[in-house]
C-alpha positions in Angstrom: -3.5 -12.5 -51.9 -3.2 -14.4 -48.8 -2.5 -17.6 -50.7 0.5 -15.7 -52.4 2.4 -15.3 -49.1 5.3 -17.7 -49.2 5.6 -20.6 -46.5 7.9 -19.3 -43.7 6.9 -15.7 -44.4 4.2 -13.3 -43.2 2.4 -10.1 -44.3 0.3 -7.7 -42.5 -3.6 -7.0 -42.9 -2.6 -3.8 -44.5 -0.2 -5.3 -47.1 -2.8 -7.7 -48.0 -5.4 -5.0 -48.4 -3.2 -3.0 -50.6 -2.2 -5.8 -52.8 -5.7 -6.5 -53.4 -6.2 -2.9 -54.6 -8.0 -1.7 -51.3 -5.4 0.6 -49.7 -6.3 1.6 -46.3 -8.7 -1.3 -45.7 -6.7 -3.4 -43.4 -9.7 -4.2 -41.4 -11.6 -5.4 -44.3 -8.8 -7.9 -45.2 -9.1 -9.3 -41.6 -13.0 -9.4 -41.9 -12.6 -11.4 -45.2 -10.2 -13.8 -43.5 -12.6 -14.3 -40.6 -15.8 -15.0 -42.8 -14.0 -17.1 -45.5 -15.1 -20.6 -45.5 -12.8 -23.0 -44.0 -12.8 -25.4 -47.0 -10.7 -22.8 -48.9 -7.9 -23.7 -46.7 -6.4 -20.2 -46.6 -3.0 -19.6 -44.8 -4.8 -17.1 -42.5 -2.0 -17.7 -39.9 0.5 -15.8 -42.3 -1.2 -12.5 -41.9 -0.3 -10.4 -38.8 -1.0 -6.9 -37.5 1.0 -3.8 -38.1 4.5 -4.2 -36.8 4.4 -7.8 -37.0 2.2 -8.5 -34.1 -0.4 -11.3 -33.6 -3.7 -9.4 -33.7 -5.4 -12.0 -31.3 -5.6 -11.5 -27.7 -2.4 -13.3 -26.1 -4.6 -15.7 -23.9 -6.9 -16.8 -26.8 -6.8 -20.2 -28.5 -6.4 -18.3 -31.9 -3.1 -16.7 -30.6 -1.9 -19.9 -29.6 -2.9 -21.6 -32.9 -1.2 -18.8 -35.2 2.0 -18.9 -33.0 1.9 -22.8 -33.5 1.4 -22.8 -37.1 4.0 -19.9 -37.7 6.8 -21.8 -35.7 5.9 -24.9 -37.6 7.0 -23.0 -40.8 10.0 -21.7 -39.3 9.0 -18.2 -38.5 10.2 -17.0 -35.1 7.4 -15.6 -32.7 8.5 -14.0 -29.5 6.3 -11.7 -27.3 3.5 -12.1 -29.6 5.4 -10.7 -32.5 7.3 -11.9 -35.6 10.6 -10.4 -36.8 10.7 -7.8 -39.4 12.9 -10.1 -41.5 9.7 -12.5 -41.9 7.5 -9.9 -43.4 7.0 -10.0 -47.1 6.0 -7.3 -49.4 3.1 -8.7 -51.4 3.3 -6.1 -54.0 6.7 -7.4 -55.2 5.3 -10.9 -55.8 
């Protein structure tokens, strides 16, 4: 489901879980991304927390990397959040 998120768009962990048939399992979606082999090249940076916020601590390297990757795709990031207009509904794809 993560690979279905278009470049320049983001989705939430909850939306990824729902689209995968696992409603209410946002944390499981996050865990799956964390343990997925890097050679899968999943666009992990396109998944954010509820409300569009980056789930990593703001001072972390992962937060900086996700912000950098999202901005490189044209997604605005301000205060650790992406605009609601950048969120995509995976169930409609």
